[in-house]
PDB file of the backbone (N, CA, C, O) and the ligand in Angstrom, with CONECT records:
HET     CU  A 101       1
ATOM      1  N   MET A   1       5.766 -34.997  -7.954  1.00  0.00           N
ATOM      2  CA  MET A   1       5.799 -33.601  -7.560  1.00  0.00           C
ATOM      3  C   MET A   1       6.552 -33.451  -6.241  1.00  0.00           C
ATOM      4  O   MET A   1       6.350 -34.214  -5.296  1.00  0.00           O
ATOM      5  N   GLN A   2       7.409 -32.464  -6.206  1.00  0.00           N
ATOM      6  CA  GLN A   2       8.120 -32.267  -4.968  1.00  0.00           C
ATOM      7  C   GLN A   2       7.934 -30.855  -4.535  1.00  0.00           C
ATOM      8  O   GLN A   2       7.697 -30.008  -5.396  1.00  0.00           O
ATOM      9  N   THR A   3       8.018 -30.529  -3.292  1.00  0.00           N
ATOM     10  CA  THR A   3       7.937 -29.200  -2.714  1.00  0.00           C
ATOM     11  C   THR A   3       9.265 -28.768  -2.263  1.00  0.00           C
ATOM     12  O   THR A   3       9.887 -29.381  -1.395  1.00  0.00           O
ATOM     13  N   ILE A   4       9.710 -27.694  -2.863  1.00  0.00           N
ATOM     14  CA  ILE A   4      10.977 -27.092  -2.523  1.00  0.00           C
ATOM     15  C   ILE A   4      10.654 -25.833  -1.764  1.00  0.00           C
ATOM     16  O   ILE A   4       9.826 -25.017  -2.167  1.00  0.00           O
ATOM     17  N   ILE A   5      11.379 -25.702  -0.586  1.00  0.00           N
ATOM     18  CA  ILE A   5      11.345 -24.422   0.198  1.00  0.00           C
ATOM     19  C   ILE A   5      12.672 -23.713   0.076  1.00  0.00           C
ATOM     20  O   ILE A   5      13.749 -24.228   0.380  1.00  0.00           O
ATOM     21  N   LEU A   6      12.511 -22.492  -0.391  1.00  0.00           N
ATOM     22  CA  LEU A   6      13.695 -21.560  -0.459  1.00  0.00           C
ATOM     23  C   LEU A   6      13.599 -20.499   0.576  1.00  0.00           C
ATOM     24  O   LEU A   6      12.503 -20.040   0.898  1.00  0.00           O
ATOM     25  N   ASN A   7      14.759 -20.077   1.129  1.00  0.00           N
ATOM     26  CA  ASN A   7      14.884 -19.003   2.056  1.00  0.00           C
ATOM     27  C   ASN A   7      15.428 -17.887   1.128  1.00  0.00           C
ATOM     28  O   ASN A   7      16.424 -18.082   0.431  1.00  0.00           O
ATOM     29  N   ILE A   8      14.780 -16.760   1.134  1.00  0.00           N
ATOM     30  CA  ILE A   8      15.166 -15.662   0.228  1.00  0.00           C
ATOM     31  C   ILE A   8      15.315 -14.429   1.058  1.00  0.00           C
ATOM     32  O   ILE A   8      14.450 -14.077   1.860  1.00  0.00           O
ATOM     33  N   SER A   9      16.446 -13.769   0.849  1.00  0.00           N
ATOM     34  CA  SER A   9      16.694 -12.491   1.557  1.00  0.00           C
ATOM     35  C   SER A   9      16.629 -11.360   0.527  1.00  0.00           C
ATOM     36  O   SER A   9      16.937 -11.551  -0.649  1.00  0.00           O
ATOM     37  N   GLY A  10      16.212 -10.152   1.009  1.00  0.00           N
ATOM     38  CA  GLY A  10      16.212  -9.041   0.127  1.00  0.00           C
ATOM     39  C   GLY A  10      14.792  -8.570  -0.373  1.00  0.00           C
ATOM     40  O   GLY A  10      14.626  -7.616  -1.132  1.00  0.00           O
ATOM     41  N   MET A  11      13.802  -9.350   0.141  1.00  0.00           N
ATOM     42  CA  MET A  11      12.434  -8.967  -0.355  1.00  0.00           C
ATOM     43  C   MET A  11      11.887  -7.942   0.764  1.00  0.00           C
ATOM     44  O   MET A  11      11.811  -8.309   1.937  1.00  0.00           O
ATOM     45  N   THR A  12      11.537  -6.739   0.392  1.00  0.00           N
ATOM     46  CA  THR A  12      11.182  -5.627   1.247  1.00  0.00           C
ATOM     47  C   THR A  12       9.747  -5.322   1.088  1.00  0.00           C
ATOM     48  O   THR A  12       9.228  -4.575   1.918  1.00  0.00           O
ATOM     49  N   CYS A  13       9.032  -5.814   0.113  1.00  0.00           N
ATOM     50  CA  CYS A  13       7.624  -5.441  -0.082  1.00  0.00           C
ATOM     51  C   CYS A  13       6.855  -6.507  -0.912  1.00  0.00           C
ATOM     52  O   CYS A  13       7.444  -7.491  -1.360  1.00  0.00           O
ATOM     53  N   GLY A  14       5.595  -6.302  -1.099  1.00  0.00           N
ATOM     54  CA  GLY A  14       4.837  -7.258  -1.828  1.00  0.00           C
ATOM     55  C   GLY A  14       5.308  -7.220  -3.273  1.00  0.00           C
ATOM     56  O   GLY A  14       5.237  -8.252  -3.940  1.00  0.00           O
ATOM     57  N   GLY A  15       5.774  -6.119  -3.790  1.00  0.00           N
ATOM     58  CA  GLY A  15       6.153  -6.052  -5.164  1.00  0.00           C
ATOM     59  C   GLY A  15       7.419  -7.056  -5.332  1.00  0.00           C
ATOM     60  O   GLY A  15       7.536  -7.771  -6.327  1.00  0.00           O
ATOM     61  N   CYS A  16       8.275  -7.044  -4.358  1.00  0.00           N
ATOM     62  CA  CYS A  16       9.430  -8.010  -4.387  1.00  0.00           C
ATOM     63  C   CYS A  16       8.867  -9.430  -4.455  1.00  0.00           C
ATOM     64  O   CYS A  16       9.293 -10.263  -5.256  1.00  0.00           O
ATOM     65  N   GLY A  17       7.905  -9.662  -3.589  1.00  0.00           N
ATOM     66  CA  GLY A  17       7.290 -11.024  -3.616  1.00  0.00           C
ATOM     67  C   GLY A  17       6.675 -11.383  -4.975  1.00  0.00           C
ATOM     68  O   GLY A  17       6.755 -12.527  -5.422  1.00  0.00           O
ATOM     69  N   ASN A  18       6.072 -10.405  -5.612  1.00  0.00           N
ATOM     70  CA  ASN A  18       5.438 -10.650  -6.976  1.00  0.00           C
ATOM     71  C   ASN A  18       6.559 -10.921  -7.899  1.00  0.00           C
ATOM     72  O   ASN A  18       6.422 -11.826  -8.723  1.00  0.00           O
ATOM     73  N   SER A  19       7.679 -10.221  -7.852  1.00  0.00           N
ATOM     74  CA  SER A  19       8.803 -10.400  -8.748  1.00  0.00           C
ATOM     75  C   SER A  19       9.357 -11.862  -8.699  1.00  0.00           C
ATOM     76  O   SER A  19       9.582 -12.556  -9.691  1.00  0.00           O
ATOM     77  N   VAL A  20       9.553 -12.245  -7.322  1.00  0.00           N
ATOM     78  CA  VAL A  20      10.127 -13.633  -7.146  1.00  0.00           C
ATOM     79  C   VAL A  20       9.027 -14.685  -7.653  1.00  0.00           C
ATOM     80  O   VAL A  20       9.342 -15.669  -8.322  1.00  0.00           O
ATOM     81  N   THR A  21       7.799 -14.412  -7.302  1.00  0.00           N
ATOM     82  CA  THR A  21       6.779 -15.387  -7.778  1.00  0.00           C
ATOM     83  C   THR A  21       6.820 -15.547  -9.291  1.00  0.00           C
ATOM     84  O   THR A  21       6.761 -16.655  -9.824  1.00  0.00           O
ATOM     85  N   ARG A  22       6.928 -14.363  -9.988  1.00  0.00           N
ATOM     86  CA  ARG A  22       6.992 -14.353 -11.464  1.00  0.00           C
ATOM     87  C   ARG A  22       8.160 -15.124 -12.050  1.00  0.00           C
ATOM     88  O   ARG A  22       7.962 -15.968 -12.924  1.00  0.00           O
ATOM     89  N   VAL A  23       9.347 -14.859 -11.598  1.00  0.00           N
ATOM     90  CA  VAL A  23      10.472 -15.512 -12.047  1.00  0.00           C
ATOM     91  C   VAL A  23      10.420 -17.121 -11.866  1.00  0.00           C
ATOM     92  O   VAL A  23      10.745 -17.904 -12.759  1.00  0.00           O
ATOM     93  N   LEU A  24       9.989 -17.480 -10.647  1.00  0.00           N
ATOM     94  CA  LEU A  24       9.907 -18.886 -10.376  1.00  0.00           C
ATOM     95  C   LEU A  24       8.763 -19.569 -11.234  1.00  0.00           C
ATOM     96  O   LEU A  24       8.911 -20.706 -11.681  1.00  0.00           O
ATOM     97  N   GLN A  25       7.701 -18.878 -11.427  1.00  0.00           N
ATOM     98  CA  GLN A  25       6.615 -19.523 -12.249  1.00  0.00           C
ATOM     99  C   GLN A  25       7.055 -19.648 -13.699  1.00  0.00           C
ATOM    100  O   GLN A  25       6.482 -20.467 -14.417  1.00  0.00           O
ATOM    101  N   ALA A  26       8.024 -18.897 -14.170  1.00  0.00           N
ATOM    102  CA  ALA A  26       8.411 -18.929 -15.534  1.00  0.00           C
ATOM    103  C   ALA A  26       9.259 -20.164 -15.746  1.00  0.00           C
ATOM    104  O   ALA A  26       9.510 -20.498 -16.904  1.00  0.00           O
ATOM    105  N   LEU A  27       9.714 -20.856 -14.749  1.00  0.00           N
ATOM    106  CA  LEU A  27      10.632 -21.997 -14.935  1.00  0.00           C
ATOM    107  C   LEU A  27       9.980 -23.304 -15.358  1.00  0.00           C
ATOM    108  O   LEU A  27       8.832 -23.575 -15.007  1.00  0.00           O
ATOM    109  N   ASP A  28      10.662 -24.052 -16.057  1.00  0.00           N
ATOM    110  CA  ASP A  28      10.121 -25.378 -16.447  1.00  0.00           C
ATOM    111  C   ASP A  28       9.728 -26.271 -15.323  1.00  0.00           C
ATOM    112  O   ASP A  28      10.535 -26.493 -14.420  1.00  0.00           O
ATOM    113  N   GLY A  29       8.486 -26.820 -15.320  1.00  0.00           N
ATOM    114  CA  GLY A  29       8.015 -27.781 -14.309  1.00  0.00           C
ATOM    115  C   GLY A  29       7.546 -27.243 -13.052  1.00  0.00           C
ATOM    116  O   GLY A  29       7.188 -27.991 -12.143  1.00  0.00           O
ATOM    117  N   VAL A  30       7.529 -25.846 -12.943  1.00  0.00           N
ATOM    118  CA  VAL A  30       7.049 -25.241 -11.780  1.00  0.00           C
ATOM    119  C   VAL A  30       5.479 -25.225 -11.877  1.00  0.00           C
ATOM    120  O   VAL A  30       4.914 -24.669 -12.818  1.00  0.00           O
ATOM    121  N   GLU A  31       4.852 -25.808 -10.945  1.00  0.00           N
ATOM    122  CA  GLU A  31       3.306 -25.876 -10.929  1.00  0.00           C
ATOM    123  C   GLU A  31       2.672 -24.853 -10.122  1.00  0.00           C
ATOM    124  O   GLU A  31       1.623 -24.329 -10.497  1.00  0.00           O
ATOM    125  N   ASN A  32       3.276 -24.518  -8.972  1.00  0.00           N
ATOM    126  CA  ASN A  32       2.692 -23.537  -8.100  1.00  0.00           C
ATOM    127  C   ASN A  32       3.766 -22.847  -7.313  1.00  0.00           C
ATOM    128  O   ASN A  32       4.769 -23.489  -7.001  1.00  0.00           O
ATOM    129  N   VAL A  33       3.635 -21.583  -6.966  1.00  0.00           N
ATOM    130  CA  VAL A  33       4.606 -20.851  -6.145  1.00  0.00           C
ATOM    131  C   VAL A  33       3.839 -20.103  -5.172  1.00  0.00           C
ATOM    132  O   VAL A  33       2.840 -19.471  -5.516  1.00  0.00           O
ATOM    133  N   THR A  34       4.261 -20.139  -3.950  1.00  0.00           N
ATOM    134  CA  THR A  34       3.616 -19.361  -2.841  1.00  0.00           C
ATOM    135  C   THR A  34       4.903 -18.646  -2.165  1.00  0.00           C
ATOM    136  O   THR A  34       5.795 -19.275  -1.596  1.00  0.00           O
ATOM    137  N   VAL A  35       4.868 -17.293  -2.306  1.00  0.00           N
ATOM    138  CA  VAL A  35       5.966 -16.509  -1.670  1.00  0.00           C
ATOM    139  C   VAL A  35       5.343 -15.696  -0.451  1.00  0.00           C
ATOM    140  O   VAL A  35       4.284 -15.075  -0.541  1.00  0.00           O
ATOM    141  N   ASP A  36       6.112 -15.771   0.684  1.00  0.00           N
ATOM    142  CA  ASP A  36       5.810 -14.890   1.845  1.00  0.00           C
ATOM    143  C   ASP A  36       6.978 -13.998   1.992  1.00  0.00           C
ATOM    144  O   ASP A  36       7.991 -14.387   2.573  1.00  0.00           O
ATOM    145  N   TRP A  37       6.870 -12.797   1.478  1.00  0.00           N
ATOM    146  CA  TRP A  37       7.956 -11.818   1.436  1.00  0.00           C
ATOM    147  C   TRP A  37       8.377 -11.441   2.861  1.00  0.00           C
ATOM    148  O   TRP A  37       9.561 -11.203   3.099  1.00  0.00           O
ATOM    149  N   GLN A  38       7.500 -11.386   3.750  1.00  0.00           N
ATOM    150  CA  GLN A  38       7.788 -10.946   5.122  1.00  0.00           C
ATOM    151  C   GLN A  38       8.654 -12.026   5.839  1.00  0.00           C
ATOM    152  O   GLN A  38       9.573 -11.740   6.607  1.00  0.00           O
ATOM    153  N   ALA A  39       8.283 -13.271   5.524  1.00  0.00           N
ATOM    154  CA  ALA A  39       8.998 -14.382   6.162  1.00  0.00           C
ATOM    155  C   ALA A  39      10.265 -14.718   5.348  1.00  0.00           C
ATOM    156  O   ALA A  39      11.116 -15.481   5.806  1.00  0.00           O
ATOM    157  N   GLY A  40      10.378 -14.152   4.163  1.00  0.00           N
ATOM    158  CA  GLY A  40      11.579 -14.435   3.326  1.00  0.00           C
ATOM    159  C   GLY A  40      11.612 -15.920   2.890  1.00  0.00           C
ATOM    160  O   GLY A  40      12.622 -16.618   2.983  1.00  0.00           O
ATOM    161  N   ARG A  41      10.396 -16.351   2.395  1.00  0.00           N
ATOM    162  CA  ARG A  41      10.306 -17.786   2.133  1.00  0.00           C
ATOM    163  C   ARG A  41       9.432 -18.041   0.866  1.00  0.00           C
ATOM    164  O   ARG A  41       8.408 -17.391   0.658  1.00  0.00           O
ATOM    165  N   ALA A  42       9.847 -18.940   0.096  1.00  0.00           N
ATOM    166  CA  ALA A  42       9.047 -19.378  -1.039  1.00  0.00           C
ATOM    167  C   ALA A  42       8.884 -20.893  -1.085  1.00  0.00           C
ATOM    168  O   ALA A  42       9.811 -21.668  -0.849  1.00  0.00           O
ATOM    169  N   GLU A  43       7.625 -21.270  -1.410  1.00  0.00           N
ATOM    170  CA  GLU A  43       7.379 -22.687  -1.441  1.00  0.00           C
ATOM    171  C   GLU A  43       7.035 -22.945  -3.010  1.00  0.00           C
ATOM    172  O   GLU A  43       6.174 -22.309  -3.618  1.00  0.00           O
ATOM    173  N   VAL A  44       7.765 -23.881  -3.522  1.00  0.00           N
ATOM    174  CA  VAL A  44       7.594 -24.205  -5.011  1.00  0.00           C
ATOM    175  C   VAL A  44       7.168 -25.593  -5.188  1.00  0.00           C
ATOM    176  O   VAL A  44       7.860 -26.492  -4.710  1.00  0.00           O
ATOM    177  N   ALA A  45       6.081 -25.856  -5.837  1.00  0.00           N
ATOM    178  CA  ALA A  45       5.714 -27.223  -6.255  1.00  0.00           C
ATOM    179  C   ALA A  45       6.240 -27.405  -7.656  1.00  0.00           C
ATOM    180  O   ALA A  45       5.928 -26.700  -8.615  1.00  0.00           O
ATOM    181  N   LEU A  46       7.106 -28.469  -7.671  1.00  0.00           N
ATOM    182  CA  LEU A  46       7.937 -28.738  -8.843  1.00  0.00           C
ATOM    183  C   LEU A  46       7.803 -30.134  -9.354  1.00  0.00           C
ATOM    184  O   LEU A  46       7.855 -31.105  -8.599  1.00  0.00           O
ATOM    185  N   GLN A  47       7.629 -30.226 -10.651  1.00  0.00           N
ATOM    186  CA  GLN A  47       7.556 -31.598 -11.274  1.00  0.00           C
ATOM    187  C   GLN A  47       8.975 -32.191 -11.281  1.00  0.00           C
ATOM    188  O   GLN A  47       9.933 -31.499 -11.627  1.00  0.00           O
ATOM    189  N   GLU A  48       9.104 -33.420 -10.914  1.00  0.00           N
ATOM    190  CA  GLU A  48      10.442 -34.030 -10.849  1.00  0.00           C
ATOM    191  C   GLU A  48      11.039 -34.230 -12.249  1.00  0.00           C
ATOM    192  O   GLU A  48      10.290 -34.544 -13.174  1.00  0.00           O
ATOM    193  N   GLY A  49      12.349 -34.064 -12.444  1.00  0.00           N
ATOM    194  CA  GLY A  49      12.920 -34.260 -13.757  1.00  0.00           C
ATOM    195  C   GLY A  49      12.879 -33.065 -14.655  1.00  0.00           C
ATOM    196  O   GLY A  49      13.139 -33.176 -15.853  1.00  0.00           O
ATOM    197  N   THR A  50      12.532 -31.830 -14.056  1.00  0.00           N
ATOM    198  CA  THR A  50      12.483 -30.590 -14.836  1.00  0.00           C
ATOM    199  C   THR A  50      13.522 -29.665 -14.320  1.00  0.00           C
ATOM    200  O   THR A  50      14.711 -29.974 -14.392  1.00  0.00           O
ATOM    201  N   SER A  51      13.123 -28.534 -13.797  1.00  0.00           N
ATOM    202  CA  SER A  51      14.102 -27.613 -13.281  1.00  0.00           C
ATOM    203  C   SER A  51      14.681 -28.192 -11.964  1.00  0.00           C
ATOM    204  O   SER A  51      14.014 -28.943 -11.253  1.00  0.00           O
ATOM    205  N   THR A  52      15.964 -27.809 -11.661  1.00  0.00           N
ATOM    206  CA  THR A  52      16.597 -28.278 -10.413  1.00  0.00           C
ATOM    207  C   THR A  52      16.500 -27.157  -9.380  1.00  0.00           C
ATOM    208  O   THR A  52      16.162 -26.020  -9.710  1.00  0.00           O
ATOM    209  N   VAL A  53      16.788 -27.482  -8.179  1.00  0.00           N
ATOM    210  CA  VAL A  53      16.838 -26.462  -7.130  1.00  0.00           C
ATOM    211  C   VAL A  53      17.860 -25.338  -7.460  1.00  0.00           C
ATOM    212  O   VAL A  53      17.624 -24.153  -7.227  1.00  0.00           O
ATOM    213  N   ALA A  54      18.972 -25.776  -7.999  1.00  0.00           N
ATOM    214  CA  ALA A  54      19.904 -24.743  -8.540  1.00  0.00           C
ATOM    215  C   ALA A  54      19.338 -23.755  -9.455  1.00  0.00           C
ATOM    216  O   ALA A  54      19.640 -22.564  -9.386  1.00  0.00           O
ATOM    217  N   ASP A  55      18.491 -24.252 -10.343  1.00  0.00           N
ATOM    218  CA  ASP A  55      17.854 -23.429 -11.334  1.00  0.00           C
ATOM    219  C   ASP A  55      16.886 -22.440 -10.635  1.00  0.00           C
ATOM    220  O   ASP A  55      16.758 -21.287 -11.046  1.00  0.00           O
ATOM    221  N   LEU A  56      16.269 -22.882  -9.662  1.00  0.00           N
ATOM    222  CA  LEU A  56      15.271 -22.014  -8.893  1.00  0.00           C
ATOM    223  C   LEU A  56      16.072 -20.864  -8.212  1.00  0.00           C
ATOM    224  O   LEU A  56      15.744 -19.679  -8.279  1.00  0.00           O
ATOM    225  N   ILE A  57      17.188 -21.360  -7.531  1.00  0.00           N
ATOM    226  CA  ILE A  57      18.057 -20.317  -6.898  1.00  0.00           C
ATOM    227  C   ILE A  57      18.613 -19.327  -7.845  1.00  0.00           C
ATOM    228  O   ILE A  57      18.609 -18.129  -7.562  1.00  0.00           O
ATOM    229  N   ALA A  58      19.113 -19.798  -9.009  1.00  0.00           N
ATOM    230  CA  ALA A  58      19.643 -18.938  -9.974  1.00  0.00           C
ATOM    231  C   ALA A  58      18.590 -17.926 -10.463  1.00  0.00           C
ATOM    232  O   ALA A  58      18.932 -16.756 -10.632  1.00  0.00           O
ATOM    233  N   ALA A  59      17.456 -18.282 -10.674  1.00  0.00           N
ATOM    234  CA  ALA A  59      16.384 -17.380 -11.161  1.00  0.00           C
ATOM    235  C   ALA A  59      16.064 -16.292 -10.126  1.00  0.00           C
ATOM    236  O   ALA A  59      15.834 -15.131 -10.467  1.00  0.00           O
ATOM    237  N   VAL A  60      16.056 -16.699  -8.876  1.00  0.00           N
ATOM    238  CA  VAL A  60      15.789 -15.686  -7.813  1.00  0.00           C
ATOM    239  C   VAL A  60      16.873 -14.780  -7.744  1.00  0.00           C
ATOM    240  O   VAL A  60      16.665 -13.578  -7.578  1.00  0.00           O
ATOM    241  N   GLU A  61      18.135 -15.300  -7.868  1.00  0.00           N
ATOM    242  CA  GLU A  61      19.338 -14.446  -7.718  1.00  0.00           C
ATOM    243  C   GLU A  61      19.435 -13.463  -8.961  1.00  0.00           C
ATOM    244  O   GLU A  61      19.840 -12.306  -8.848  1.00  0.00           O
ATOM    245  N   ASP A  62      19.048 -14.000 -10.087  1.00  0.00           N
ATOM    246  CA  ASP A  62      19.114 -13.063 -11.264  1.00  0.00           C
ATOM    247  C   ASP A  62      18.130 -11.961 -11.093  1.00  0.00           C
ATOM    248  O   ASP A  62      18.317 -10.893 -11.675  1.00  0.00           O
ATOM    249  N   ALA A  63      17.072 -12.157 -10.316  1.00  0.00           N
ATOM    250  CA  ALA A  63      16.070 -11.160 -10.147  1.00  0.00           C
ATOM    251  C   ALA A  63      16.564 -10.111  -9.061  1.00  0.00           C
ATOM    252  O   ALA A  63      15.906  -9.091  -8.856  1.00  0.00           O
ATOM    253  N   GLY A  64      17.678 -10.369  -8.407  1.00  0.00           N
ATOM    254  CA  GLY A  64      18.311  -9.342  -7.456  1.00  0.00           C
ATOM    255  C   GLY A  64      18.108  -9.742  -6.016  1.00  0.00           C
ATOM    256  O   GLY A  64      18.273  -8.908  -5.126  1.00  0.00           O
ATOM    257  N   PHE A  65      17.733 -11.073  -5.733  1.00  0.00           N
ATOM    258  CA  PHE A  65      17.634 -11.457  -4.338  1.00  0.00           C
ATOM    259  C   PHE A  65      18.565 -12.572  -4.061  1.00  0.00           C
ATOM    260  O   PHE A  65      19.129 -13.177  -4.974  1.00  0.00           O
ATOM    261  N   GLU A  66      18.741 -12.864  -2.742  1.00  0.00           N
ATOM    262  CA  GLU A  66      19.622 -13.971  -2.384  1.00  0.00           C
ATOM    263  C   GLU A  66      18.782 -15.124  -1.955  1.00  0.00           C
ATOM    264  O   GLU A  66      17.823 -14.929  -1.208  1.00  0.00           O
ATOM    265  N   ALA A  67      19.095 -16.342  -2.395  1.00  0.00           N
ATOM    266  CA  ALA A  67      18.276 -17.471  -2.075  1.00  0.00           C
ATOM    267  C   ALA A  67      19.087 -18.638  -1.740  1.00  0.00           C
ATOM    268  O   ALA A  67      20.181 -18.808  -2.280  1.00  0.00           O
ATOM    269  N   ARG A  68      18.580 -19.509  -0.819  1.00  0.00           N
ATOM    270  CA  ARG A  68      19.222 -20.781  -0.536  1.00  0.00           C
ATOM    271  C   ARG A  68      18.134 -21.803  -0.246  1.00  0.00           C
ATOM    272  O   ARG A  68      17.036 -21.443   0.178  1.00  0.00           O
ATOM    273  N   ALA A  69      18.428 -23.045  -0.469  1.00  0.00           N
ATOM    274  CA  ALA A  69      17.533 -24.120  -0.176  1.00  0.00           C
ATOM    275  C   ALA A  69      17.413 -24.312   1.215  1.00  0.00           C
ATOM    276  O   ALA A  69      18.413 -24.247   1.930  1.00  0.00           O
ATOM    277  N   ASN A  70      16.226 -24.557   1.699  1.00  0.00           N
ATOM    278  CA  ASN A  70      15.954 -24.635   3.171  1.00  0.00           C
ATOM    279  C   ASN A  70      16.264 -26.101   3.555  1.00  0.00           C
ATOM    280  O   ASN A  70      16.131 -26.475   4.721  1.00  0.00           O
TER     281      ASN A  70
HETATM  282 CU    CU A 101       9.899  -4.685  -2.947  1.00  0.00          CU2+
END
């Protein structure tokens, strides 16, 4: 298990946070997601050998936000 921290911009309310949580949780190997929309931060517990950091970023960006690995 590895913990990935993403910096995410564009989240303006708890609903945005829920959207980001949902798209990350849908990815292969994601065990747990904690999003702090006010801090613009997501913490993702990820099984190794499944989704990549690039996959996480792509999912967040497809949902309409900007993300980068911390
Ligand atoms: Cu929102």
